[in-house]
MOPAC internal coordinates of N, CA, C and O (Angstrom, degrees):
PM7 1SCF
backbone

  N    0.0000 0     0.00 0     0.00 0    0    0    0
  C    1.4495 1     0.00 0     0.00 0    1    0    0
  C    1.5257 1   108.44 1     0.00 0    2    1    0
  O    1.2310 1   119.66 1   -51.77 1    3    2    1
  N    1.3302 1   118.25 1   128.23 1    3    2    1
  C    1.4637 1   120.33 1  -178.48 1    5    3    2
  C    1.5230 1   111.61 1   -67.64 1    6    5    3
  O    1.2310 1   121.35 1   -23.58 1    7    6    5
  N    1.3236 1   115.02 1   156.42 1    7    6    5
  C    1.4674 1   120.62 1   178.64 1    9    7    6
  C    1.5287 1   109.73 1   -66.42 1   10    9    7
  O    1.2310 1   121.32 1   -31.43 1   11   10    9
  N    1.3095 1   115.08 1   148.57 1   11   10    9
  C    1.4634 1   120.10 1   179.93 1   13   11   10
  C    1.5251 1   110.11 1   -67.95 1   14   13   11
  O    1.2310 1   121.26 1   -45.47 1   15   14   13
  N    1.3186 1   115.20 1   134.53 1   15   14   13
  C    1.4571 1   120.08 1   178.14 1   17   15   14
  C    1.5259 1   110.40 1   -80.22 1   18   17   15
  O    1.2310 1   120.68 1   142.16 1   19   18   17
  N    1.3228 1   116.30 1   -37.84 1   19   18   17
  C    1.4613 1   121.67 1  -177.55 1   21   19   18
  C    1.5241 1   108.75 1  -110.12 1   22   21   19
  O    1.2310 1   120.58 1   -75.43 1   23   22   21
  N    1.3106 1   116.50 1   104.57 1   23   22   21
  C    1.4560 1   122.02 1  -178.23 1   25   23   22
  C    1.5239 1   109.56 1  -104.26 1   26   25   23
  O    1.2310 1   120.98 1   -48.20 1   27   26   25
  N    1.3134 1   115.73 1   131.80 1   27   26   25
  C    1.4610 1   122.38 1  -178.30 1   29   27   26
  C    1.5222 1   108.85 1   -89.60 1   30   29   27
  O    1.2310 1   120.78 1   -59.46 1   31   30   29
  N    1.3280 1   116.12 1   120.54 1   31   30   29
  C    1.4664 1   121.27 1   173.43 1   33   31   30
  C    1.5181 1   107.43 1  -128.38 1   34   33   31
  O    1.2310 1   121.19 1   -69.74 1   35   34   33
  N    1.3172 1   115.34 1   110.26 1   35   34   33
  C    1.4616 1   121.75 1  -176.87 1   37   35   34
  C    1.5188 1   110.41 1   -93.04 1   38   37   35
  O    1.2310 1   121.04 1   -36.78 1   39   38   37
  N    1.3205 1   115.62 1   143.22 1   39   38   37
  C    1.4612 1   119.56 1   171.68 1   41   39   38
  C    1.5276 1   108.06 1   -78.16 1   42   41   39
  O    1.2310 1   120.45 1   -11.96 1   43   42   41
  N    1.3160 1   116.74 1   168.04 1   43   42   41
  C    1.4619 1   120.74 1   179.58 1   45   43   42
  C    1.5286 1   110.95 1   -61.82 1   46   45   43
  O    1.2310 1   120.67 1   141.60 1   47   46   45
  N    1.3161 1   116.32 1   -38.40 1   47   46   45
  C    1.4688 1   120.74 1   179.89 1   49   47   46
  C    1.5319 1   111.02 1   -66.89 1   50   49   47
  O    1.2310 1   120.17 1   135.73 1   51   50   49
  N    1.3347 1   117.28 1   -44.27 1   51   50   49
  C    1.4601 1   121.09 1   178.87 1   53   51   50
  C    1.5343 1   110.40 1   -62.99 1   54   53   51
  O    1.2310 1   120.66 1   137.57 1   55   54   53
  N    1.3178 1   116.35 1   -42.43 1   55   54   53
  C    1.4580 1   120.73 1   179.34 1   57   55   54
  C    1.5302 1   110.82 1   -61.55 1   58   57   55
  O    1.2310 1   120.51 1   138.36 1   59   58   57
  N    1.3196 1   116.64 1   -41.64 1   59   58   57
  C    1.4612 1   121.30 1   179.41 1   61   59   58
  C    1.5281 1   110.50 1   -64.19 1   62   61   59
  O    1.2310 1   120.15 1   137.22 1   63   62   61
  N    1.3246 1   117.32 1   -42.78 1   63   62   61
  C    1.4676 1   121.57 1   178.67 1   65   63   62
  C    1.5290 1   110.30 1   -61.41 1   66   65   63
  O    1.2310 1   120.36 1   135.10 1   67   66   65
  N    1.3288 1   116.91 1   -44.90 1   67   66   65
  C    1.4638 1   121.08 1  -178.81 1   69   67   66
  C    1.5286 1   111.46 1   -66.32 1   70   69   67
  O    1.2310 1   120.24 1   138.97 1   71   70   69
  N    1.3212 1   117.15 1   -41.03 1   71   70   69
  C    1.4591 1   119.73 1   178.71 1   73   71   70
  C    1.5233 1   111.62 1   -64.21 1   74   73   71
  O    1.2310 1   120.79 1   140.10 1   75   74   73
  N    1.3177 1   116.09 1   -39.90 1   75   74   73
  C    1.4665 1   120.26 1   177.48 1   77   75   74
  C    1.5224 1   110.51 1   -65.91 1   78   77   75
  O    1.2310 1   120.72 1   140.06 1   79   78   77
  N    1.3210 1   116.23 1   -39.94 1   79   78   77
  C    1.4598 1   122.01 1  -179.75 1   81   79   78
  C    1.5268 1   111.42 1   -62.58 1   82   81   79
  O    1.2310 1   120.24 1   142.21 1   83   82   81
  N    1.3219 1   117.14 1   -37.79 1   83   82   81
  C    1.4639 1   120.25 1  -176.63 1   85   83   82
  C    1.5213 1   113.56 1   -83.87 1   86   85   83
  O    1.2310 1   119.82 1   165.94 1   87   86   85
  N    1.3224 1   117.95 1   -14.06 1   87   86   85
  C    1.4624 1   118.95 1  -175.73 1   89   87   86
  C    1.5174 1   114.78 1  -110.84 1   90   89   87
  O    1.2310 1   119.48 1   163.21 1   91   90   89
  N    1.3193 1   118.60 1   -16.79 1   91   90   89
  C    1.4617 1   119.41 1  -176.09 1   93   91   90
  C    1.5179 1   111.86 1  -131.35 1   94   93   91
  O    1.2310 1   121.01 1   -26.23 1   95   94   93
  N    1.3101 1   115.67 1   153.77 1   95   94   93
  C    1.4513 1   122.30 1   170.72 1   97   95   94
  C    1.5121 1   114.58 1    72.00 1   98   97   95
  O    1.2310 1   121.86 1     0.76 1   99   98   97
  N    1.3151 1   114.05 1  -179.24 1   99   98   97
  C    1.4561 1   121.74 1   177.49 1  101   99   98
  C    1.5221 1   108.11 1   -94.93 1  102  101   99
  O    1.2310 1   121.22 1   -54.76 1  103  102  101
  N    1.3055 1   115.27 1   125.24 1  103  102  101
  C    1.4596 1   120.97 1  -178.57 1  105  103  102
  C    1.5229 1   108.76 1  -134.12 1  106  105  103
  O    1.2310 1   120.41 1   -36.22 1  107  106  105
  N    1.3091 1   116.82 1   143.78 1  107  106  105
  C    1.4595 1   121.51 1   177.18 1  109  107  106
  C    1.5262 1   109.61 1   -59.95 1  110  109  107
  O    1.2310 1   120.60 1   -33.50 1  111  110  109
  N    1.3149 1   116.45 1   146.50 1  111  110  109
  C    1.4659 1   121.59 1  -176.09 1  113  111  110
  C    1.5236 1   112.00 1   -61.19 1  114  113  111
  O    1.2310 1   120.00 1   137.73 1  115  114  113
  N    1.3482 1   117.60 1   -42.27 1  115  114  113
  C    1.4603 1   119.65 1  -179.31 1  117  115  114
  C    1.5273 1   110.71 1   -62.51 1  118  117  115
  O    1.2310 1   120.69 1   141.98 1  119  118  117
  N    1.3239 1   116.28 1   -38.02 1  119  118  117
  C    1.4599 1   120.67 1  -178.81 1  121  119  118
  C    1.5340 1   110.39 1   -69.94 1  122  121  119
  O    1.2310 1   120.74 1   139.50 1  123  122  121
  N    1.3153 1   116.18 1   -40.50 1  123  122  121
  C    1.4626 1   120.56 1   178.50 1  125  123  122
  C    1.5326 1   110.50 1   -63.93 1  126  125  123
  O    1.2310 1   120.33 1   135.72 1  127  126  125
  N    1.3389 1   116.98 1   -44.28 1  127  126  125
  C    1.4665 1   120.34 1   179.06 1  129  127  126
  C    1.5228 1   111.28 1   -62.35 1  130  129  127
  O    1.2310 1   120.33 1   136.09 1  131  130  129
  N    1.3096 1   116.97 1   -43.91 1  131  130  129
  C    1.4644 1   120.25 1  -179.72 1  133  131  130
  C    1.5223 1   111.44 1   -65.07 1  134  133  131
  O    1.2310 1   120.56 1   141.24 1  135  134  133
  N    1.3281 1   116.54 1   -38.76 1  135  134  133
  C    1.4593 1   120.19 1   178.14 1  137  135  134
  C    1.5246 1   110.35 1   -64.28 1  138  137  135
  O    1.2310 1   120.13 1   136.49 1  139  138  137
  N    1.3125 1   117.36 1   -43.51 1  139  138  137
  C    1.4642 1   120.98 1   179.20 1  141  139  138
  C    1.5248 1   111.48 1   -65.07 1  142  141  139
  O    1.2310 1   120.54 1   140.71 1  143  142  141
  N    1.3311 1   116.56 1   -39.29 1  143  142  141
  C    1.4674 1   120.26 1   177.72 1  145  143  142
  C    1.5225 1   109.87 1   -61.06 1  146  145  143
  O    1.2310 1   120.48 1   133.65 1  147  146  145
  N    1.3284 1   116.68 1   -46.35 1  147  146  145
  C    1.4670 1   119.68 1  -179.30 1  149  147  146
  C    1.5250 1   111.47 1   -64.07 1  150  149  147
  O    1.2310 1   119.98 1   140.63 1  151  150  149
  N    1.3181 1   117.64 1   -39.37 1  151  150  149
  C    1.4584 1   120.62 1   179.08 1  153  151  150
  C    1.5283 1   111.50 1   -63.95 1  154  153  151
  O    1.2310 1   120.27 1   138.00 1  155  154  153
  N    1.3198 1   117.09 1   -42.00 1  155  154  153
  C    1.4630 1   120.65 1  -179.97 1  157  155  154
  C    1.5281 1   111.84 1   -71.44 1  158  157  155
  O    1.2310 1   119.89 1   146.44 1  159  158  157
  N    1.3318 1   117.82 1   -33.56 1  159  158  157
  C    1.4584 1   121.62 1  -175.94 1  161  159  158
  C    1.5254 1   113.72 1   -85.76 1  162  161  159
  O    1.2310 1   119.99 1   173.95 1  163  162  161
  N    1.3198 1   117.62 1    -6.05 1  163  162  161
  C    1.4679 1   121.89 1  -176.86 1  165  163  162
  C    1.5289 1   111.48 1   -58.97 1  166  165  163
  O    1.2310 1   120.42 1   -53.00 1  167  166  165
  N    1.3149 1   116.81 1   127.00 1  167  166  165
  C    1.4627 1   122.67 1  -178.73 1  169  167  166
  C    1.5223 1   112.91 1   -77.35 1  170  169  167
  O    1.2310 1   119.47 1   167.33 1  171  170  169
  N    1.3247 1   118.61 1   -12.67 1  171  170  169
  C    1.4641 1   122.32 1  -178.79 1  173  171  170
  C    1.5226 1   113.07 1   -84.83 1  174  173  171
  O    1.2310 1   119.66 1  -170.77 1  175  174  173
  N    1.3111 1   118.26 1     9.23 1  175  174  173
  C    1.4570 1   121.87 1   176.38 1  177  175  174
  C    1.5163 1   109.04 1   -77.19 1  178  177  175
  O    1.2310 1   120.86 1   -12.80 1  179  178  177
  N    1.3219 1   115.96 1   167.20 1  179  178  177
  C    1.4694 1   120.96 1  -178.65 1  181  179  178
  C    1.5296 1   111.47 1   -61.40 1  182  181  179
  O    1.2310 1   120.04 1   141.02 1  183  182  181
  N    1.3418 1   117.53 1   -38.98 1  183  182  181
  C    1.4671 1   120.55 1  -179.05 1  185  183  182
  C    1.5295 1   112.94 1   -95.26 1  186  185  183
  O    1.2310 1   119.53 1  -174.93 1  187  186  185
  N    1.3209 1   118.50 1     5.07 1  187  186  185
  C    1.4627 1   121.70 1   175.49 1  189  187  186
  C    1.5077 1   115.71 1    86.03 1  190  189  187
  O    1.2310 1   119.05 1  -165.50 1  191  190  189
  N    1.2956 1   119.41 1    14.50 1  191  190  189
  C    1.4594 1   121.26 1   177.25 1  193  191  190
  C    1.5130 1   112.33 1    92.73 1  194  193  191
  O    1.2310 1   120.84 1   -27.04 1  195  194  193
  N    1.3071 1   116.01 1   152.96 1  195  194  193
  C    1.4548 1   122.28 1  -178.56 1  197  195  194
  C    1.5210 1   110.10 1   -82.91 1  198  197  195
  O    1.2310 1   120.65 1   -22.52 1  199  198  197
  N    1.3087 1   116.37 1   157.48 1  199  198  197
  C    1.4549 1   122.11 1   173.12 1  201  199  198
  C    1.5232 1   110.19 1   -81.99 1  202  201  199
  O    1.2310 1   120.85 1   -15.37 1  203  202  201
  N    1.3151 1   115.99 1   164.63 1  203  202  201
  C    1.4647 1   120.29 1  -177.85 1  205  203  202
  C    1.5257 1   112.36 1   -62.20 1  206  205  203
  O    1.2310 1   120.09 1   140.18 1  207  206  205
  N    1.3253 1   117.43 1   -39.82 1  207  206  205
  C    1.4645 1   120.16 1  -179.85 1  209  207  206
  C    1.5263 1   111.53 1   -64.52 1  210  209  207
  O    1.2310 1   120.57 1   139.29 1  211  210  209
  N    1.3219 1   116.51 1   -40.71 1  211  210  209
  C    1.4676 1   120.62 1   179.87 1  213  211  210
  C    1.5311 1   110.73 1   -67.21 1  214  213  211
  O    1.2310 1   120.27 1   139.09 1  215  214  213
  N    1.3253 1   117.10 1   -40.91 1  215  214  213
  C    1.4686 1   120.69 1   178.03 1  217  215  214
  C    1.5244 1   109.66 1   -64.94 1  218  217  215
  O    1.2310 1   120.64 1   137.81 1  219  218  217
  N    1.3231 1   116.38 1   -42.19 1  219  218  217
  C    1.4564 1   121.65 1   179.44 1  221  219  218
  C    1.5195 1   111.16 1   -59.36 1  222  221  219
  O    1.2310 1   120.52 1   135.60 1  223  222  221
  N    1.3161 1   116.62 1   -44.40 1  223  222  221
  C    1.4670 1   120.50 1  -179.99 1  225  223  222
  C    1.5241 1   111.44 1   -68.87 1  226  225  223
  O    1.2310 1   120.11 1   140.75 1  227  226  225
  N    1.3232 1   117.40 1   -39.25 1  227  226  225
  C    1.4670 1   120.91 1  -176.54 1  229  227  226
  C    1.5239 1   112.42 1   -72.72 1  230  229  227
  O    1.2310 1   120.13 1   140.75 1  231  230  229
  N    1.3228 1   117.35 1   -39.25 1  231  230  229
  C    1.4637 1   120.81 1  -173.79 1  233  231  230
  C    1.5247 1   114.02 1  -103.01 1  234  233  231
  O    1.2310 1   120.57 1   175.34 1  235  234  233
  N    1.3271 1   116.51 1    -4.66 1  235  234  233
  C    1.4606 1   121.85 1   179.69 1  237  235  234
  C    1.5305 1   111.93 1    58.96 1  238  237  235
  O    1.2310 1   120.95 1  -132.29 1  239  238  237
  N    1.3224 1   115.78 1    47.71 1  239  238  237
  C    1.4649 1   122.72 1   173.38 1  241  239  238
  C    1.5206 1   107.88 1  -126.61 1  242  241  239
  O    1.2310 1   120.54 1   -20.51 1  243  242  241
  N    1.3156 1   116.57 1   159.49 1  243  242  241
  C    1.4573 1   119.60 1  -177.89 1  245  243  242
  C    1.5270 1   111.26 1   -75.55 1  246  245  243
  O    1.2310 1   121.32 1   -22.97 1  247  246  245
  N    1.3182 1   115.07 1   157.03 1  247  246  245
  C    1.4585 1   120.86 1   178.20 1  249  247  246
  C    1.5289 1   109.89 1   -64.57 1  250  249  247
  O    1.2310 1   120.26 1   145.79 1  251  250  249
  N    1.3246 1   117.11 1   -34.21 1  251  250  249
  C    1.4666 1   120.75 1   178.80 1  253  251  250
  C    1.5310 1   110.86 1   -62.01 1  254  253  251
  O    1.2310 1   120.29 1   140.38 1  255  254  253
  N    1.3304 1   117.05 1   -39.62 1  255  254  253
  C    1.4596 1   120.71 1   177.65 1  257  255  254
  C    1.5177 1   110.63 1   -62.71 1  258  257  255
  O    1.2310 1   120.56 1   137.76 1  259  258  257
  N    1.3138 1   116.54 1   -42.24 1  259  258  257
  C    1.4612 1   121.19 1   179.78 1  261  259  258
  C    1.5224 1   110.15 1   -63.25 1  262  261  259
  O    1.2310 1   120.41 1   137.05 1  263  262  261
  N    1.3248 1   116.82 1   -42.95 1  263  262  261
  C    1.4654 1   120.68 1   178.40 1  265  263  262
  C    1.5266 1   111.18 1   -63.59 1  266  265  263
  O    1.2310 1   120.37 1   139.73 1  267  266  265
  N    1.3401 1   116.91 1   -40.27 1  267  266  265
  C    1.4755 1   119.90 1   178.51 1  269  267  266
  C    1.5198 1   111.49 1   -64.33 1  270  269  267
  O    1.2310 1   120.36 1   139.25 1  271  270  269
  N    1.3318 1   116.91 1   -40.75 1  271  270  269
  C    1.4622 1   120.37 1   179.71 1  273  271  270
  C    1.5266 1   110.23 1   -65.54 1  274  273  271
  O    1.2310 1   120.18 1   136.27 1  275  274  273
  N    1.3255 1   117.26 1   -43.73 1  275  274  273
  C    1.4718 1   121.02 1   176.41 1  277  275  274
  C    1.5294 1   110.91 1   -58.21 1  278  277  275
  O    1.2310 1   121.42 1   131.00 1  279  278  277
  N    1.3234 1   114.90 1   -49.00 1  279  278  277
  C    1.4659 1   120.18 1  -178.67 1  281  279  278
  C    1.5243 1   111.30 1   -60.18 1  282  281  279
  O    1.2310 1   120.66 1   132.72 1  283  282  281
  N    1.3209 1   116.35 1   -47.28 1  283  282  281
  C    1.4615 1   120.35 1  -179.01 1  285  283  282
  C    1.5172 1   111.38 1   -63.92 1  286  285  283
  O    1.2310 1   119.97 1   141.60 1  287  286  285
  N    1.3287 1   117.66 1   -38.40 1  287  286  285
  C    1.4596 1   120.80 1   179.18 1  289  287  286
  C    1.5306 1   110.50 1   -62.76 1  290  289  287
  O    1.2310 1   120.24 1   133.97 1  291  290  289
  N    1.3152 1   117.15 1   -46.03 1  291  290  289
  C    1.4743 1   120.92 1  -177.59 1  293  291  290
  C    1.5199 1   110.86 1   -69.86 1  294  293  291
  O    1.2310 1   119.97 1   136.94 1  295  294  293
  N    1.3162 1   117.66 1   -43.06 1  295  294  293
  C    1.4705 1   121.34 1  -174.54 1  297  295  294
  C    1.5282 1   113.23 1   -80.38 1  298  297  295
  O    1.2310 1   119.79 1   138.34 1  299  298  297
  N    1.3381 1   118.01 1   -41.66 1  299  298  297
  C    1.4577 1   120.60 1  -171.22 1  301  299  298
  C    1.5226 1   114.19 1  -110.39 1  302  301  299
  O    1.2310 1   119.95 1   160.15 1  303  302  301
  N    1.3271 1   117.70 1   -19.85 1  303  302  301
  C    1.4545 1   119.92 1   176.36 1  305  303  302
  C    1.5139 1   114.37 1   106.82 1  306  305  303
  O    1.2310 1   122.25 1    -5.61 1  307  306  305
  N    1.3108 1   113.30 1   174.39 1  307  306  305
  C    1.4599 1   123.54 1  -174.22 1  309  307  306
  C    1.5249 1   112.60 1   -61.86 1  310  309  307
  O    1.2310 1   120.35 1   131.93 1  311  310  309
  N    1.3231 1   116.93 1   -48.07 1  311  310  309
  C    1.4695 1   121.31 1  -176.48 1  313  311  310
  C    1.5212 1   112.29 1   -65.85 1  314  313  311
  O    1.2310 1   120.28 1   144.72 1  315  314  313
  N    1.3235 1   117.07 1   -35.28 1  315  314  313
  C    1.4643 1   120.88 1  -178.25 1  317  315  314
  C    1.5251 1   111.33 1   -65.29 1  318  317  315
  O    1.2310 1   120.17 1   145.91 1  319  318  317
  N    1.3216 1   117.28 1   -34.09 1  319  318  317
  C    1.4608 1   120.78 1  -179.27 1  321  319  318
  C    1.5203 1   110.85 1   -66.91 1  322  321  319
  O    1.2310 1   120.45 1   142.64 1  323  322  321
  N    1.3240 1   116.75 1   -37.36 1  323  322  321
  C    1.4635 1   120.17 1  -175.24 1  325  323  322
  C    1.5253 1   113.88 1   -89.63 1  326  325  323
  O    1.2310 1   119.95 1   175.14 1  327  326  325
  N    1.3120 1   117.70 1    -4.86 1  327  326  325
  C    1.4630 1   119.52 1   179.37 1  329  327  326
  C    1.5231 1   109.79 1   -99.97 1  330  329  327
  O    1.2310 1   120.98 1   -31.41 1  331  330  329
  N    1.3093 1   115.73 1   148.59 1  331  330  329
  C    1.4598 1   121.85 1   179.87 1  333  331  330
  C    1.5186 1   108.56 1   -84.72 1  334  333  331
  O    1.2310 1   120.94 1   -52.76 1  335  334  333
  N    1.3119 1   115.81 1   127.24 1  335  334  333
  C    1.4530 1   120.53 1  -177.92 1  337  335  334
  C    1.5308 1   109.60 1   -93.44 1  338  337  335
  O    1.2310 1   120.67 1   -63.40 1  339  338  337
  N    1.3055 1   116.33 1   116.60 1  339  338  337
  C    1.4575 1   121.36 1   176.96 1  341  339  338
  C    1.5235 1   109.49 1   -74.13 1  342  341  339
  O    1.2310 1   120.51 1   -13.57 1  343  342  341
  N    1.3207 1   116.64 1   166.43 1  343  342  341
  C    1.4620 1   121.09 1   177.77 1  345  343  342
  C    1.5173 1   110.92 1   -55.96 1  346  345  343
  O    1.2310 1   120.85 1   -43.63 1  347  346  345
  N    1.3050 1   115.98 1   136.37 1  347  346  345
  C    1.4578 1   120.92 1  -175.41 1  349  347  346
  C    1.5263 1   113.31 1   -80.51 1  350  349  347
  O    1.2310 1   120.18 1   146.50 1  351  350  349
  N    1.3245 1   117.27 1   -33.50 1  351  350  349
  C    1.4509 1   119.84 1  -174.23 1  353  351  350
  C    1.5220 1   111.03 1  -103.67 1  354  353  351
  O    1.2310 1   120.50 1   -45.42 1  355  354  353
  N    1.3248 1   116.66 1   134.58 1  355  354  353
  C    1.4654 1   118.63 1   176.50 1  357  355  354
  C    1.5281 1   110.06 1   -70.33 1  358  357  355
  O    1.2310 1   120.93 1   -25.20 1  359  358  357
  N    1.3120 1   115.83 1   154.80 1  359  358  357
  C    1.4612 1   120.29 1   179.40 1  361  359  358
  C    1.5206 1   109.96 1   -69.60 1  362  361  359
  O    1.2310 1   121.29 1   -42.82 1  363  362  361
  N    1.3084 1   115.14 1   137.18 1  363  362  361
  C    1.4618 1   121.35 1  -179.74 1  365  363  362
  C    1.5257 1   107.82 1   -94.56 1  366  365  363
  O    1.2310 1   121.10 1   -51.31 1  367  366  365
  N    1.3405 1   115.49 1   128.69 1  367  366  365
  C    1.4551 1   120.00 1   178.63 1  369  367  366
  C    1.5246 1   107.92 1   -80.70 1  370  369  367
  O    1.2310 1   120.35 1   -59.21 1  371  370  369
  N    1.3222 1   116.94 1   120.79 1  371  370  369
  C    1.4541 1   120.99 1  -174.58 1  373  371  370
  C    1.5247 1   112.49 1   -89.53 1  374  373  371
  O    1.2310 1   120.67 1   153.51 1  375  374  373
  N    1.3243 1   116.33 1   -26.49 1  375  374  373
  C    1.4591 1   119.65 1   179.79 1  377  375  374
  C    1.5236 1   109.50 1  -119.96 1  378  377  375
  O    1.2310 1   121.16 1   -48.04 1  379  378  377
  N    1.3331 1   115.38 1   131.96 1  379  378  377
  C    1.4559 1   118.45 1   171.59 1  381  379  378
  C    1.5353 1   107.20 1   -90.96 1  382  381  379
  O    1.2310 1   120.18 1     1.57 1  383  382  381
  N    1.2971 1   117.27 1  -178.43 1  383  382  381
  C    1.4627 1   121.47 1  -176.17 1  385  383  382
  C    1.5142 1   113.22 1   -60.00 1  386  385  383
  O    1.2310 1   120.24 1   139.45 1  387  386  385
  N    1.3199 1   117.15 1   -40.55 1  387  386  385
  C    1.4659 1   121.31 1  -177.84 1  389  387  386
  C    1.5351 1   110.83 1   -66.98 1  390  389  387
  O    1.2310 1   120.00 1   134.61 1  391  390  389
  N    1.3179 1   117.61 1   -45.39 1  391  390  389
  C    1.4613 1   121.39 1  -179.39 1  393  391  390
  C    1.5297 1   110.71 1   -68.02 1  394  393  391
  O    1.2310 1   120.35 1   143.87 1  395  394  393
  N    1.3233 1   116.94 1   -36.13 1  395  394  393
  C    1.4558 1   120.26 1   178.09 1  397  395  394
  C    1.5260 1   110.54 1   -65.49 1  398  397  395
  O    1.2310 1   120.16 1   138.39 1  399  398  397
  N    1.3317 1   117.30 1   -41.61 1  399  398  397
  C    1.4626 1   121.16 1   178.27 1  401  399  398
  C    1.5257 1   110.47 1   -63.23 1  402  401  399
  O    1.2310 1   120.40 1   139.85 1  403  402  401
  N    1.3213 1   116.83 1   -40.15 1  403  402  401
  C    1.4661 1   121.05 1   178.83 1  405  403  402
  C    1.5329 1   110.13 1   -64.80 1  406  405  403
  O    1.2310 1   119.72 1   137.95 1  407  406  405
  N    1.3305 1   118.14 1   -42.05 1  407  406  405
  C    1.4524 1   122.41 1   178.50 1  409  407  406
  C    1.5242 1   111.53 1   -62.81 1  410  409  407
  O    1.2310 1   120.30 1   138.42 1  411  410  409
  N    1.3220 1   117.04 1   -41.58 1  411  410  409
  C    1.4640 1   121.11 1   178.41 1  413  411  410
  C    1.5168 1   110.35 1   -65.77 1  414  413  411
  O    1.2310 1   120.35 1   139.54 1  415  414  413
  N    1.3235 1   116.93 1   -40.46 1  415  414  413
  C    1.4688 1   120.46 1   178.85 1  417  415  414
  C    1.5185 1   110.18 1   -63.78 1  418  417  415
  O    1.2310 1   119.75 1   141.88 1  419  418  417
  N    1.3342 1   118.08 1   -38.12 1  419  418  417
  C    1.4693 1   120.69 1   179.48 1  421  419  418
  C    1.5372 1   111.08 1   -67.91 1  422  421  419
  O    1.2310 1   120.34 1   138.35 1  423  422  421
  N    1.3039 1   116.95 1   -41.65 1  423  422  421
  C    1.4651 1   119.21 1  -177.66 1  425  423  422
  C    1.5302 1   112.39 1   -71.90 1  426  425  423
  O    1.2310 1   120.23 1   150.12 1  427  426  425
  N    1.3066 1   117.16 1   -29.88 1  427  426  425
  C    1.4544 1   120.53 1  -178.52 1  429  427  426
  C    1.5362 1   112.93 1   -84.86 1  430  429  427
  O    1.2310 1   120.18 1   168.22 1  431  430  429
  N    1.3027 1   117.27 1   -11.78 1  431  430  429
  C    1.4602 1   118.75 1  -177.36 1  433  431  430
  C    1.5047 1   113.15 1   -91.10 1  434  433  431
  O    1.2310 1   120.10 1   180.00 1  435  434  433

């Protein structure tokens, strides 16, 4: 198995925030899952962090999700992983008023 390209190393402060997030209060499911993934994948643990298969079995998430969370953590940072990303592209209007009127006239005739 090749070495992991994206290795999660949490600071003490980040680890504390994630542990608090997973144990107290009401938290969105996606945020809770991502926090648990990061906690399990942390390389600063005594055994060096869990493998993707072990995390997948323990948390009932796909290996692809775990890889995406690792990648996002390394590339974009701690805050980006825990925030919900809205759609990046605005919706494109395909019909203007004139074309819509023509379409309605065709369907009604």
